[in-house]
N, C-alpha and C positions, 0 to 999 in steps of 0.2 A: 457539696462539691459540684453537682450538676448545675446549680444556679450560677456558677462562675463562668460557664462556657456559653457564650452567645455567638453562634456561628453566622457567617455571612450568608446571604442568599445563595451565592455561588456554591458554597460548601454544602448547604442544605439540599440543593437541587441536583447535585452531581450524583450519578448512579454508577455502580460497579460495571466493569466491562463484561458483557455477556460472554465474550471469548475467554477471558481470564477465569470467570466463574465456571464455565463449561470445562475448561482444562483441569480444574480441580477434581471434577467428577471422574475424569478419564485417567487419573493416576493409578487406579487399582491395577494389580498385575494381570497380564494376559489381555488387556484391552487393546484393540487396534484403533488408533485415533486418526481420523481424517480432519480433526478439528482445528489444530493450530496452523500457523503459517510459517513453520520453522524450517530453515534450511537443513539439508542433510549433514549431520555432524561429522560423518566419515570423510566429508570433503574439506573440512577446515584444514588449511595448510599449516599445521602446527609447527613442524620442523623449520619450514622456511620463515615463518613469523618469528620463531625463536632466534634464528640467525639474524634476521633484520633487527629484532629488539636488542640483541647483543651489540650489533654495530652502532645502532642509535645511541645506546647508553655509553659505549666506549668513545665514540667520536663526537657526539653532540649532547651528552647527558645533561650538562649544565643548563642548556636552553630547553631541551625536551622535557625537563622536570620542573620548569619555571612557569610562572604566570605568562600568558601570551595575549595577543590582541583579540578583541571581540570578533573581528572578521575571520580570523583563523590564520594558520600557517601559510604564508604566501606561496612557497613552492607547491604546496598541495593544491591551492586554489588555481595556480597556473597549470598544474597537471589536469585538473578537472576541466578547465577552459579548453585545453588541447583535446581532451577526450570527447567533449560534447561537440567540438568543431567537426568531428567525423560525421555527425548527424546534421550538419548544416547550421549549427548554432554558433554564431560568431560573437563571442563576448570576451571581455578582459577579466583578469583576476579581480579587478575592482568592483565588478558586478556580482561577485560571488561571496557568500557568507557561509562559513562552516557551522553546522548545527549538531546538537546532540541527538542524532537520529532524525528521521523524517518527521517523527511525531512532534519534535520541537519546532520544526519548520511549519507544520500545520498550526500549532499553537500560536506561533508568531504571526501567521496570516490572520488568525482571529484577533489577536491583540491589536494589530495595526489597522485592520480593515473593518472590524465589526463593532457596532454598538448594540445595545439592547433593542431587539425587534427588527434589526436589519435583515434583509432577505438574502439567503444563500440559494442559488439555483444549482441543482445537481441531478444526476441520473438516479433512477430507481431500478435496481438497488444501487447503493454506493458504499464506499469504504467506511466501515464502522469506526475505525480510529479517527477519521476526519470528523465524523459526527460527534464523537466524544470531545475532540479538541475544540470544535466550534461551539458546542453546547455550553462551554464555560462562559461564553459571551452572549448567551440567550438570543440566538437569531431565530428567524422564521424560515422554514424550508419550503421551497417550491420545487417540485421534482417533475421530471419528464420520464416516461417509460422507455425501456430499452428493447431493441430488437436484436437480431443477430449481429448488427453492426454497432452495438453500443447505444448510447443515448440518442434518441430521435430528436429531430429539430422541429418537427411540426408542433406549433404552439410556442416555440421559444420567443419568436418576435412579439407575440401577444403578452407573454410573461414579462418581457423586458419593457414593453410599452406601459404596462399597468402596475408594475412594482418598482420601487426604488431599490433595485438589486445592488449589492455591494461586491458580489463575486459570483463567478460560475466555477464550481469545483468539479474537476474531472480526473479520472485515472484513464486516459484515452487508449493506453496500450496494455493489453492483457489485464483488464481491470480486476482488481480485488473488489468484489467477491466472485464475479461470474466468468472471468477469463476473456471477455469480449474486447474487440479492438475497433475503434472508430476509424473509418477510412478517410483518406485525405480530403475528398470532396466534401464530406460532412464536417470535418475539422475546419475547412475553409469557410463554410457557411456559418458555423458557430462563431468564428472569429470576426467575420464580417458584421454579424449582429452585435457582438460584444463591442466592437469599435464604434458602431453607429450609436449605441446607447451608452457608451462610456462605462462599461463594466469589465473589470479585469478578469482574466481567466487564470485559475490556479491549476497548473498542469502537474499532477502528481505522478512521477515516473520512476518507480522502483524496478520495473520489469523489462523495459524495452530491449536491454542488452541480452536478456534471456530468451531470445527467439530461437525456435527450433529449426525452421526452414525459411529460406528467403531472407528478406530484409524488412525491418519495421517501417511503418509509414512515417513520413516526414513529421518531426515533432511540431507541435503547435507553436512552440517558442521560436522555431526556425521560420515559420510562416509569418507571424506577426510579433516580432521581438518586443515591441513597446507595449503590447497588450497582455503579455503573459508573464506570470511568475512561475518558474520551474523548480520543482523539488526533485532531488535525486538522492541516492543513498548507497553506501557500501555494505549495508546490512545483508541484502540478498545476493550481492556479488561476491562478498568476502566472508564476513562474520558479523552477526548482529550485536554480539557482546561488546564490540569496539565502540558502538554508538556514534558513528561518524557519518554524517550526511551533509547535504548542501542545499542552499537556496539561491537561485539566480533571479535577480530583479533588475529592471532598467535603472540607468544612472539617475540619481536623485531619489528614486523610490527605495533603493537599497539602503540609503542612509537612515531612513525611518526604521527599517528593520534592525540595523546595527544599534541604534539608540535604544530601541525596545529590548534587545537582547542584553545590553549592558546591565539593565536593571534586573534581569532574570538570573544570569549566571556568570557575568563578567566575561567568560570565554569558555570554549569547549575544550575537553581533554587534550592537552598539548601533546603528551607522549603518544597517544593513539594516532594523532595526526602525523607526527614524525614517522611512526611505525608504518602506517599505510603508504605514505610517500616513499619510504625506503623500499617497501615491497613492490609498489606499483611502477616506479619510475623506470625500471629496466625491462619491462615487458612481462614480468611474472604474473601480474594481475590478468592480463589478456589470456595467457595460457591457462590460468586457473578457471576463468569464465568458460572457456571451451570445455573443460571437464564438467563443470556444473551443467551446462546446456546438454551435454551428451547424456548425463545421468537422468536429468529431469525429463528430457524428451522420451527416454525409454520408459520411465515410470508413468508419464502421461499416457503413452500408448497402451501400456498394460492396463491402466485403469479404464480407458475408453473401450478397449476390446472386451474387458470383463463386464462392463456395463451393457455393451451390445449383446453379450452372450447371456447374461443372467437377468437383467432388469425386465420387468413386464413392459409390454409395448406402450402402455399408458404413461410411462415415466419418460420424461424428456430431459436432455442434458446437453451442455455445450461441449465443443471439441477445440479447446484453445491451442494456438500455435506457439505458446510461450508462457512464461510466468509460472505461478505455483498453484493455481486454483481452477476448478471448474464448478459449474452450477447445475443443480438438479431441480426439476420442477415436477411435482406430483399432481395428480388430479385435484381440482377444487374440492374442499371438504376434508382433506387430510392435513392435519396440523402438525408440522414437524417439531414444534416445541413440545407438544403433548407426547409425541412419538419418541422423543429423545431418551427418557428413562427406559423405555422398552428396548431401544437400541443398545443402551449400556448393559442391560440384562443379557443381551447377546454378545457382549464384549466388543462393541463397535461404537464409535462416536463421530459426530459431525457438528457443525455450527448451524442452528436454525436460521433460515433466511430472513425472518422478520426483523432481526437485529440490524439489517442493512437497509431498512426502509424508514427514513426519518419522519415520514408522514403516516406511517402505519401501513400494513399490508404484508404481502409475501409470506403468509402463513403456511403455504403449501410448498415452500422452497427450502433449499439447504445449500451450504457451501462445503465442498470437499477439497482437501489438500492432498497433493500427490508427491510433494518434494521430500517429505520426511519418512513415510513408511516404506519398507522394502517391497520389492515386487511380489514376494510371497504374501506379505501382509495385505497388499492391495487386493490381490486375487481373493484371499479369504474374507477380507472385510467387505468387499463388494458382494460376495455370496451371502454374507450375513445380512447386509442391507436388503438384498433382493428378497430374502425370506420374510423380512419385516414388512416390506412393501406388499408382497403377495398376501400376507395375513391381513394387512390394513385394507387392501382393496376388496378382499373377500367379504369384509364386514360392511362395506358401503351399501 
């Protein structure tokens, strides 16, 4: 039987998601998990979506349940174009392709832009899901360190001069995993170098609408439209189970993505596209996002205040102004992967930071999520982590 199966190099080299494997560990009763990137389920607008679904099925059921175009439901693409125009991104529906979640958009970027050994430039740390998607195309990663303002630009010119880079991948606003945001002046410098050396920027933006105070920086797509492919999603704004996201690329470039997607899935879930359009087109999505921001802002504040209260002084962490995550850095010599089973014994869990370093490193870091756990769980979970940290530091 085993002699029958000769796997491709791609299948043999792909590894399981660290996050998915860690989440399996955290399913036991009583555990407080800061591990996933899950939205708060109590916020899902179930009744309103049920009403919208009934209306779609009654009035447009024949089309909503039928095959559709690869690009996606045009009214939804027009609505997305209108929404991103608020951020200064001026595109038409013809530059937008609907995808099955942002993960498919990342996979499409790999399919269209990467061959074996091509260079991907990214921050360190960077989003694990992107690493997984790109790894299927066997790239080489060249990463730059992050400071409080996200990926640094010192050394980027030299990297682009000495490597045949095919993309610069960034989550510039409230980055997963560390919650950091790249300011406008640094975005402009990255884009200036990207244009000079002819390297497209992949701007992965699931979080910019989830800002707690003030306004998000100008999107990179608004600064240099022809140099940027923008990914966005309804997963964090509405519900991830619908698996509806989008990819915006310049005219001409978008055609390559559409052709590649045709071979992957023909088209994205038609009914979910009609459902989201029905829900979003009359302002209900905007009202819903305000509820999401209010809850996540409160939970972020509870987590930061608990960390300030309980964590040892040697432990550093970010204080994001939006999104779903923050980042913890322990002193060198403490390995958060080794520490995880001990955390689970205390009924608390996190994602070890090394998973977000495509070139290795980050052994003393971790990602924490504050969108899913309740305020009481956050307080108690941070207490448990604090105990773990103090025990580990006492043994150094």
